[in-house]
KOLSELUM-912374 format. One record per residue: x, y, z of N, C-alpha, C, O in turn; residue in three letters. Coordinates in Angstrom, 2 decimals. Layout:
% KOLSELUM-912374
<pt n_x="X" n_y="Y" n_z="Z" ca_x="X" ca_y="Y" ca_z="Z" c_x="X" c_y="Y" c_z="Z" o_x="X" o_y="Y" o_z="Z" aa="ALA"/>
...
***
This chain:
% KOLSELUM-912374
<pt n_x="-4.56" n_y="26.42" n_z="-10.64" ca_x="-4.09" ca_y="25.65" ca_z="-9.17" c_x="-4.23" c_y="24.47" c_z="-8.41" o_x="-3.49" o_y="23.69" o_z="-7.80" aa="MET"/>
<pt n_x="-5.98" n_y="24.69" n_z="-8.77" ca_x="-6.73" ca_y="23.66" ca_z="-7.81" c_x="-6.46" c_y="22.44" c_z="-9.06" o_x="-6.93" o_y="21.38" o_z="-8.66" aa="ARG"/>
<pt n_x="-5.93" n_y="22.31" n_z="-10.27" ca_x="-5.99" ca_y="21.44" ca_z="-11.62" c_x="-4.67" c_y="20.98" c_z="-10.74" o_x="-4.72" o_y="19.76" o_z="-10.54" aa="LYS"/>
<pt n_x="-3.90" n_y="21.37" n_z="-10.36" ca_x="-2.09" ca_y="21.17" ca_z="-10.85" c_x="-2.23" c_y="19.85" c_z="-9.76" o_x="-1.96" o_y="18.66" o_z="-9.95" aa="ILE"/>
<pt n_x="-2.82" n_y="20.61" n_z="-8.40" ca_x="-2.75" ca_y="20.24" ca_z="-7.06" c_x="-3.69" c_y="18.62" c_z="-7.29" o_x="-3.38" o_y="17.77" o_z="-6.45" aa="THR"/>
<pt n_x="-4.55" n_y="18.25" n_z="-8.13" ca_x="-4.58" ca_y="17.39" ca_z="-7.68" c_x="-4.03" c_y="16.14" c_z="-8.90" o_x="-4.19" o_y="14.93" o_z="-8.77" aa="ILE"/>
<pt n_x="-3.32" n_y="16.88" n_z="-10.14" ca_x="-2.64" ca_y="16.10" ca_z="-11.15" c_x="-1.73" c_y="15.38" c_z="-9.80" o_x="-1.57" o_y="14.16" o_z="-9.77" aa="ALA"/>
<pt n_x="-1.32" n_y="16.04" n_z="-9.00" ca_x="-0.61" ca_y="15.77" ca_z="-8.28" c_x="-0.45" c_y="15.03" c_z="-7.20" o_x="0.50" o_y="14.27" o_z="-7.02" aa="ILE"/>
<pt n_x="-1.63" n_y="15.27" n_z="-6.21" ca_x="-2.02" ca_y="14.11" ca_z="-5.62" c_x="-2.38" c_y="12.84" c_z="-6.39" o_x="-2.03" o_y="11.77" o_z="-5.89" aa="LEU"/>
<pt n_x="-3.20" n_y="12.83" n_z="-7.85" ca_x="-3.23" ca_y="11.38" ca_z="-8.41" c_x="-1.72" c_y="10.89" c_z="-8.40" o_x="-1.54" o_y="9.77" o_z="-7.91" aa="ALA"/>
<pt n_x="-0.76" n_y="11.48" n_z="-8.81" ca_x="0.30" ca_y="11.04" ca_z="-9.64" c_x="1.12" c_y="10.90" c_z="-8.50" o_x="2.31" o_y="10.84" o_z="-8.81" aa="LEU"/>
<pt n_x="0.89" n_y="10.83" n_z="-7.16" ca_x="1.06" ca_y="10.15" ca_z="-5.79" c_x="0.92" c_y="9.05" c_z="-5.10" o_x="1.63" o_y="8.25" o_z="-4.49" aa="ILE"/>
<pt n_x="-0.84" n_y="9.31" n_z="-5.51" ca_x="-1.81" ca_y="8.06" ca_z="-5.36" c_x="-1.39" c_y="7.12" c_z="-6.30" o_x="-1.31" o_y="6.00" o_z="-5.78" aa="VAL"/>
<pt n_x="-1.06" n_y="7.13" n_z="-7.58" ca_x="-0.84" ca_y="6.01" ca_z="-8.43" c_x="0.13" c_y="5.51" c_z="-8.57" o_x="0.19" o_y="4.46" o_z="-9.21" aa="ILE"/>
<pt n_x="1.51" n_y="6.24" n_z="-7.91" ca_x="2.57" ca_y="5.78" ca_z="-7.81" c_x="2.58" c_y="5.31" c_z="-6.17" o_x="3.68" o_y="4.78" o_z="-6.06" aa="GLY"/>
<pt n_x="1.99" n_y="5.24" n_z="-4.98" ca_x="1.87" ca_y="4.17" ca_z="-4.23" c_x="1.57" c_y="3.12" c_z="-4.97" o_x="2.44" o_y="2.25" o_z="-4.93" aa="MET"/>
<pt n_x="0.74" n_y="2.90" n_z="-5.58" ca_x="-0.29" ca_y="1.57" ca_z="-5.94" c_x="0.84" c_y="1.28" c_z="-6.58" o_x="1.62" o_y="1.06" o_z="-5.66" aa="LEU"/>
<pt n_x="1.51" n_y="1.13" n_z="-7.75" ca_x="2.02" ca_y="0.72" ca_z="-8.37" c_x="2.90" c_y="-0.62" c_z="-7.87" o_x="2.68" o_y="-1.75" o_z="-8.31" aa="ILE"/>
<pt n_x="3.95" n_y="-0.32" n_z="-6.87" ca_x="4.50" ca_y="-1.02" ca_z="-6.19" c_x="3.68" c_y="-2.68" c_z="-5.71" o_x="4.27" o_y="-3.75" o_z="-5.88" aa="PRO"/>
<pt n_x="2.40" n_y="-2.60" n_z="-5.18" ca_x="1.30" ca_y="-2.95" ca_z="-4.74" c_x="1.16" c_y="-4.38" c_z="-5.83" o_x="1.11" o_y="-5.55" o_z="-5.46" aa="VAL"/>
<pt n_x="1.11" n_y="-3.81" n_z="-7.39" ca_x="1.01" ca_y="-5.10" ca_z="-8.05" c_x="1.99" c_y="-5.61" c_z="-8.09" o_x="2.00" o_y="-6.84" o_z="-8.04" aa="GLY"/>
<pt n_x="3.10" n_y="-4.95" n_z="-8.18" ca_x="4.38" ca_y="-6.00" ca_z="-8.14" c_x="4.44" c_y="-7.18" c_z="-7.01" o_x="4.62" o_y="-8.39" o_z="-7.20" aa="PHE"/>
<pt n_x="4.26" n_y="-6.57" n_z="-5.90" ca_x="4.08" ca_y="-7.18" ca_z="-4.34" c_x="4.21" c_y="-8.87" c_z="-4.57" o_x="5.08" o_y="-9.59" o_z="-4.07" aa="SER"/>
<pt n_x="2.83" n_y="-9.41" n_z="-5.68" ca_x="2.74" ca_y="-10.88" ca_z="-5.69" c_x="4.05" c_y="-11.66" c_z="-6.49" o_x="3.80" o_y="-12.56" o_z="-7.30" aa="ALA"/>
<pt n_x="5.29" n_y="-11.30" n_z="-6.25" ca_x="6.71" ca_y="-11.68" ca_z="-6.82" c_x="6.88" c_y="-12.99" c_z="-5.69" o_x="6.97" o_y="-12.59" o_z="-4.53" aa="ASP"/>
<pt n_x="6.93" n_y="-14.30" n_z="-5.85" ca_x="6.76" ca_y="-14.93" ca_z="-5.13" c_x="8.61" c_y="-15.88" c_z="-5.10" o_x="9.14" o_y="-16.73" o_z="-4.39" aa="SER"/>
<pt n_x="8.95" n_y="-15.15" n_z="-6.21" ca_x="10.48" ca_y="-15.46" ca_z="-5.57" c_x="11.32" c_y="-14.97" c_z="-4.83" o_x="11.69" o_y="-13.80" o_z="-4.94" aa="ASN"/>
<pt n_x="11.81" n_y="-15.87" n_z="-3.88" ca_x="12.81" ca_y="-15.48" ca_z="-2.73" c_x="14.12" c_y="-15.80" c_z="-2.91" o_x="14.57" o_y="-16.78" o_z="-3.49" aa="VAL"/>
<pt n_x="14.84" n_y="-14.72" n_z="-2.25" ca_x="16.54" ca_y="-15.51" ca_z="-2.62" c_x="16.56" c_y="-14.53" c_z="-1.31" o_x="15.85" o_y="-13.57" o_z="-0.98" aa="VAL"/>
<pt n_x="17.91" n_y="-15.34" n_z="-0.56" ca_x="18.63" ca_y="-15.17" ca_z="0.41" c_x="20.23" c_y="-14.72" c_z="0.13" o_x="20.95" o_y="-15.32" o_z="-0.67" aa="ILE"/>
<pt n_x="20.55" n_y="-13.85" n_z="0.73" ca_x="22.04" ca_y="-13.01" ca_z="-0.11" c_x="22.99" c_y="-13.01" c_z="1.50" o_x="22.97" o_y="-12.30" o_z="2.51" aa="THR"/>
<pt n_x="23.67" n_y="-14.07" n_z="1.11" ca_x="24.88" ca_y="-14.20" ca_z="1.71" c_x="25.42" c_y="-13.42" c_z="1.58" o_x="25.11" o_y="-12.57" o_z="0.74" aa="TYR"/>
<pt n_x="26.86" n_y="-13.28" n_z="2.61" ca_x="27.70" ca_y="-12.53" ca_z="2.13" c_x="29.21" c_y="-13.35" c_z="1.85" o_x="29.14" o_y="-14.44" o_z="2.42" aa="GLY"/>
<pt n_x="30.24" n_y="-13.22" n_z="1.32" ca_x="30.94" ca_y="-14.53" ca_z="0.98" c_x="31.88" c_y="-15.53" c_z="2.29" o_x="32.04" o_y="-16.73" o_z="2.55" aa="GLU"/>
<pt n_x="32.30" n_y="-14.26" n_z="2.82" ca_x="32.50" ca_y="-15.13" ca_z="4.32" c_x="31.50" c_y="-15.46" c_z="5.30" o_x="31.86" o_y="-16.20" o_z="6.22" aa="THR"/>
<pt n_x="30.00" n_y="-14.94" n_z="5.29" ca_x="28.97" ca_y="-16.17" ca_z="5.92" c_x="28.76" c_y="-17.23" c_z="5.11" o_x="28.47" o_y="-18.27" o_z="5.70" aa="THR"/>
<pt n_x="28.82" n_y="-17.27" n_z="4.10" ca_x="28.90" ca_y="-18.19" ca_z="3.59" c_x="30.05" c_y="-19.39" c_z="3.28" o_x="29.63" o_y="-20.47" o_z="2.86" aa="TYR"/>
<pt n_x="31.13" n_y="-19.24" n_z="3.43" ca_x="32.40" ca_y="-20.26" ca_z="3.75" c_x="32.17" c_y="-20.56" c_z="5.38" o_x="32.22" o_y="-21.71" o_z="5.83" aa="ALA"/>
<pt n_x="31.91" n_y="-19.31" n_z="6.28" ca_x="31.65" ca_y="-20.05" ca_z="7.45" c_x="30.12" c_y="-20.71" c_z="7.90" o_x="29.07" o_y="-20.15" o_z="8.24" aa="ASN"/>
<pt n_x="30.49" n_y="-22.15" n_z="7.74" ca_x="29.70" ca_y="-22.73" ca_z="7.57" c_x="28.79" c_y="-22.84" c_z="8.98" o_x="27.66" o_y="-23.33" o_z="8.91" aa="SER"/>
<pt n_x="29.26" n_y="-22.42" n_z="10.11" ca_x="28.25" ca_y="-22.78" ca_z="11.80" c_x="27.83" c_y="-21.08" c_z="11.56" o_x="26.70" o_y="-20.82" o_z="11.98" aa="ASN"/>
<pt n_x="28.47" n_y="-20.10" n_z="11.06" ca_x="27.70" ca_y="-18.63" ca_z="11.02" c_x="26.53" c_y="-18.74" c_z="10.21" o_x="25.47" o_y="-18.19" o_z="10.49" aa="TYR"/>
<pt n_x="26.85" n_y="-19.88" n_z="8.58" ca_x="25.39" ca_y="-19.58" ca_z="7.94" c_x="24.59" c_y="-20.34" c_z="8.38" o_x="23.40" o_y="-20.38" o_z="8.05" aa="LYS"/>
<pt n_x="25.17" n_y="-21.09" n_z="9.24" ca_x="23.64" ca_y="-22.30" ca_z="10.06" c_x="22.96" c_y="-21.80" c_z="10.71" o_x="21.81" o_y="-22.22" o_z="10.75" aa="SER"/>
<pt n_x="23.39" n_y="-20.48" n_z="11.63" ca_x="22.67" ca_y="-19.77" ca_z="12.19" c_x="21.85" c_y="-18.79" c_z="11.47" o_x="20.67" o_y="-19.13" o_z="11.49" aa="VAL"/>
<pt n_x="22.05" n_y="-17.77" n_z="10.89" ca_x="21.81" ca_y="-16.95" ca_z="9.86" c_x="20.33" c_y="-17.78" c_z="8.99" o_x="19.18" o_y="-17.37" o_z="9.00" aa="VAL"/>
<pt n_x="20.69" n_y="-18.63" n_z="8.51" ca_x="19.40" ca_y="-19.83" ca_z="7.82" c_x="18.65" c_y="-20.13" c_z="9.23" o_x="17.45" o_y="-19.90" o_z="9.03" aa="ASP"/>
<pt n_x="18.84" n_y="-20.54" n_z="10.57" ca_x="18.42" ca_y="-20.85" ca_z="11.68" c_x="17.04" c_y="-19.38" c_z="12.14" o_x="15.94" o_y="-19.62" o_z="12.64" aa="SER"/>
<pt n_x="17.56" n_y="-18.02" n_z="11.78" ca_x="17.51" ca_y="-16.95" ca_z="11.72" c_x="16.34" c_y="-16.51" c_z="10.55" o_x="15.50" o_y="-15.63" o_z="10.76" aa="PHE"/>
<pt n_x="16.39" n_y="-16.89" n_z="9.92" ca_x="14.88" ca_y="-16.83" ca_z="8.80" c_x="14.01" c_y="-17.64" c_z="8.55" o_x="12.93" o_y="-17.40" o_z="8.01" aa="PHE"/>
<pt n_x="14.73" n_y="-19.45" n_z="9.22" ca_x="13.47" ca_y="-19.79" ca_z="9.18" c_x="12.81" c_y="-19.74" c_z="10.17" o_x="11.73" o_y="-20.32" o_z="10.21" aa="LYS"/>
<pt n_x="13.34" n_y="-18.96" n_z="11.31" ca_x="12.54" ca_y="-18.79" ca_z="12.85" c_x="11.39" c_y="-17.46" c_z="12.12" o_x="10.16" o_y="-17.38" o_z="12.16" aa="SER"/>
<pt n_x="12.26" n_y="-16.72" n_z="11.59" ca_x="11.28" ca_y="-15.21" ca_z="11.37" c_x="10.59" c_y="-15.17" c_z="9.75" o_x="9.95" o_y="-14.29" o_z="9.17" aa="GLN"/>
<pt n_x="10.87" n_y="-16.03" n_z="9.48" ca_x="10.00" ca_y="-15.71" ca_z="8.18" c_x="8.92" c_y="-17.23" c_z="7.53" o_x="8.34" o_y="-17.36" o_z="6.45" aa="SER"/>
<pt n_x="9.00" n_y="-17.97" n_z="8.51" ca_x="8.33" ca_y="-19.49" ca_z="8.05" c_x="8.59" c_y="-20.14" c_z="6.36" o_x="7.77" o_y="-20.75" o_z="5.67" aa="ASN"/>
<pt n_x="9.58" n_y="-19.87" n_z="6.13" ca_x="9.82" ca_y="-20.41" ca_z="4.85" c_x="10.59" c_y="-21.77" c_z="4.57" o_x="11.26" o_y="-22.12" o_z="5.54" aa="LEU"/>
<pt n_x="10.65" n_y="-22.54" n_z="3.58" ca_x="11.73" ca_y="-23.46" ca_z="3.70" c_x="12.91" c_y="-22.76" c_z="2.69" o_x="12.95" o_y="-22.21" o_z="1.59" aa="ASP"/>
<pt n_x="13.28" n_y="-22.92" n_z="3.13" ca_x="15.52" ca_y="-22.78" ca_z="2.86" c_x="15.84" c_y="-23.42" c_z="1.76" o_x="16.65" o_y="-22.99" o_z="0.95" aa="LEU"/>
<pt n_x="14.93" n_y="-24.96" n_z="1.62" ca_x="15.17" ca_y="-25.61" ca_z="0.69" c_x="14.55" c_y="-25.57" c_z="-0.62" o_x="14.79" o_y="-26.38" o_z="-1.51" aa="ASN"/>
<pt n_x="13.64" n_y="-24.46" n_z="-0.70" ca_x="13.20" ca_y="-24.06" ca_z="-1.98" c_x="13.94" c_y="-22.63" c_z="-2.08" o_x="14.16" o_y="-22.17" o_z="-3.21" aa="ASN"/>
<pt n_x="14.21" n_y="-22.14" n_z="-1.29" ca_x="14.88" ca_y="-20.55" ca_z="-1.68" c_x="15.94" c_y="-20.52" c_z="-2.21" o_x="16.93" o_y="-21.18" o_z="-1.90" aa="VAL"/>
<pt n_x="15.75" n_y="-19.28" n_z="-3.58" ca_x="17.33" ca_y="-19.26" ca_z="-4.14" c_x="18.06" c_y="-18.64" c_z="-2.92" o_x="17.66" o_y="-18.15" o_z="-1.87" aa="GLY"/>
<pt n_x="19.46" n_y="-18.86" n_z="-3.54" ca_x="20.47" ca_y="-18.10" ca_z="-2.57" c_x="21.50" c_y="-17.52" c_z="-3.35" o_x="22.02" o_y="-18.07" o_z="-4.32" aa="SER"/>
<pt n_x="21.86" n_y="-16.05" n_z="-2.79" ca_x="23.21" ca_y="-15.56" ca_z="-3.46" c_x="24.12" c_y="-14.81" c_z="-2.94" o_x="23.84" o_y="-13.94" o_z="-2.11" aa="LYS"/>
<pt n_x="25.39" n_y="-15.05" n_z="-3.37" ca_x="26.49" ca_y="-14.67" ca_z="-2.70" c_x="27.03" c_y="-13.56" c_z="-3.10" o_x="27.47" o_y="-13.39" o_z="-4.24" aa="ILE"/>
<pt n_x="27.03" n_y="-12.71" n_z="-2.16" ca_x="27.84" ca_y="-11.36" ca_z="-2.97" c_x="29.47" c_y="-11.53" c_z="-2.21" o_x="30.37" o_y="-10.74" o_z="-2.52" aa="ILE"/>
***
């Protein structure tokens, strides 16, 4: 019983560490809804929010329209 508990805890710890290794990905993509992207006034409000909250240069950030 003790070996099973240690094995389960080890798997949990390893599972928690795996996403940390992939967090160095610097590709940032902003996803816009189709309506938001079509409305330039609202899109500028959304872009301003992203700029103020993330300190990113939106000219170098990819965008995706869904």
